[in-house]
N, C-alpha and C positions, 0 to 999 in steps of 0.2 A: 604423606609417605614417610616412613622411618628413615632418618638421616643416613643410616648405614646402607640402605638399599638404593640410594641415589647415585653412588659412586663405587668404583672399585675399592675393595679393601685389599691392600697390598701388604703381605707379610715380608719383612726384611730382617736380615740377620746373617750371621756367619753360617757357613756350611755346617750341617749337622745340628743346627739350632732347633730343627723340628718344623720348618716352614711348610713342607709338603704334607706331612701327616696331620699337623694342626690345621692347615688350610682346608683339608678335606672335611675334618670334623666341624670347623667353623662354617663352612659352606652349607653343610647339612643343617646345622642349627639355624642358620639364617634363611634357608630355603633358596640359596643362590647357587649358580654354577661355580665350579672350581676349575681353575686353570693353573698348570705348572709351567712356568716360563721355560724351564729346561726342555719340556716336551715340545713346546712351540718352536723353540730354536732348532730342535732336531728336525722338525718338519721343514723349516726354511733351509737347513743344510742339505736335506735329501733333495729338495727341489734344485739346489745349486750343484748337485752331483757329488755331495760329500755325505753319503749315508753313514750313520753311526747308531749303535744300539743304546749308548748312554752319553750324556753330556760330557762326562769325564773322558770317554774314548775320543769324542770329537775334539775336545780341548787338547788332548795329547797329540792328535794327528795334525790339526790345522794351526795350532798355536793360539796364544791368548788374544792377539790382535784380531785375527779373523773370527775367532769364537765370540769376542765381544761385539763384533759387527753383526753377527747373527742374532745375538742377544738383544742388541739395541733395536734392530729391525722388528723382532718379535714383540718387544715391549711396546713400541709405537703402534703396531698393528692391533694390539689388545686395548691400549688406552685411548686411541683416537676416537672410537665410537662412544666413549664415556659409558661403558656398560656397567651394570650392577652385577658384580661377581667378586669372588675371592681369588686372589692371585698370589701364588708362591713365587717370589723372585729368586734369582741366584744370589749367592753370597757376595759376589763382586759386582752385581748390577749397579750399585750406587757409586762405584768408582768413576763412572762417566757423568760429567756435569750435565750433559743432555738428558741422560736417563733420570737423574735427580730432578731436573726441571719437569720432565713428563710426569713423574710420580707426584711431585708437589702440586701440579695443576690438576691432575685427573684422578688422584687416589687419596684415600686415607691410609696412611702407613702405620703399621704396627710392628714395633721392633721386638723380636723374640730374642731375649738375652739368655746366655748360659755362661757359666764359668769356663775358663780355659780347660781345666782338667776334665770337665764334663764333655766339652766338644771333642777333646782328644779321645776320650773313652768311646763316645758314640761313633767317631770316625773309624776307630779300630774295629768296632763291632759291625759296622756297615759293610755290606758286601759290594756296594756300588763302587766302580772305579773313581777315585778322586785324586787326580794327578796333582803334583806340586806345581805351584805357579812361580815360585821364586828359585827353583833349581835344586832344592834339597828334598827332604821327605815331607809329604803332605801334613803330617801331624806336627812336625818340627816348625813349620812356617806359620802355624795358627796364631801364635802370639804376635808376630810381626804384622800379619794381615789384620788381626783384630785392632791393633794399635792404629793402623793406617785407616781403617774403615769406621772406627768407633764414632768419630765426630759426625760423619754423614748419617749413620744409623740414628744417632741421638737427635740430630737436627730435623730429620724427616719423620721420625717415629713419634707421632702425636700421642700414641699409646705405647707404653713400654711394659713388657710382661716378662718376669723372670720365669724360666722354665725348669729351674732346679727342682728336683724331687716332685715333679708334677706329671701326671699322665697327659697325653695329648688332649684327652677329653676335658680334663680340668683346665688346661690352658685355653682351649676353645671357649669353654663356659665363662672363664674370666674375661676374655676379650669381648665376648657377646654382652656380658654385663656392663662393660665399660663403654660400649658404643652408645651414642645418644640417639 
């Protein structure tokens, strides 16, 4: 069996790096199911009496600590059965040491990289609510979050792909070509 089909392929990176859109493309190329961790944590939140339309809405309403709890629970639920699928993680998923451990044990991580200016531009164009985590404006905090998370992305990302000036299809094909 192809190595990439034995484990989850987890896309990691900052918000607006393209994890969800590239993940759908990659899953199609690999013939694997696609899961978006934000959608799974929203299911968990609904079951806990915290319905929300978007992950950003949930984050703004329940706060980062409770949001990260839903995120960690959803991640474990996906990774425990060692499924062959493509998973788009949240930008802050790797901030939890437990989540990093789960991903390291159960997934092949691909870091989708983008320049700060590109992330800012994409965030401004994106209509999804993306609340700030550090108290300011969501685009203004990107540099600080990237600096805080960069080492974790680099240490877990066995494959690193620049997304600058590439379509989601091109990024997915590049990842597909680099999987052994």
